[in-house]
N, C-alpha and C positions, 0 to 999 in steps of 0.2 A: 783818202785813199786816191788813186789815181786812178787812171782807165788798164794799166798793165797790172798793178796789184790785185784789181778785181779779177782779170782776165786769171791770176793766177792761182789763186785763192777760189777759183770757180773750178780749177783742172783741177786740183790736189785734191777738191771735194768727189769730182768724177773718177779720181783712180781710185781715193779710197772706197767707193762705193763698186768699182768692178773690182777689188780686189776682195773685198766681202763674198761678191756674186762667187765668186771662184771656189772660194770657202767652203760656202753652201753648196757651191755644183759638187765640189769632191767629197763633200759629207753624204751628199744624197747619194751621188754613185755610188757609193761603198755599203749605203743601207741597202739600197735595191738591188745592190749584187749584179748592175747592167753597166757593161761598157763604153766609155767614153769616147766621142769621135770626135777626131779633129783631123784638119789639114796640115800636112808639112810639105814644105817645095813641093807646093802644087799637088799633091795628093793625096787624097783622105786614108788614113788610116784608123784602126779600133783599136782602142787600150783598153783590155781588161781591167775591169776593177781593182783586184789587189792590185795590178801595177800602177796605178795613177798616183803621183808621186804628188805627197803634200806642198812641194812647193811647185813654181815656174817663174821663170824669168824674161822680161820683155826687157825692151830698149825704149827711154824716154825718148821726147825727140832730143834731148842734149846731146845723145849718144850715151848717157849712162845706164849701165845695165842695175835690173832693179828685180830681186825674188818676191815673191808671193809666198806667205807660207800658211796651211792649212790649219786647222785647232786640231785635225785627225793626225 
């Protein structure tokens, strides 16, 4: 396995961990009925627990758009 493949493998594991973290965060916020605080376009916003989307989209370095789905 060359250096590039190792980096890609590690990056994929990191992204997978972040996706699991988001899923757990959504589940926790809904369970506790607490708002999710996010920054959008430089502004801090509060999202009510019932309006937190079970999916979120992020852009990979390659420009590819990816959706994260929550179990909720």
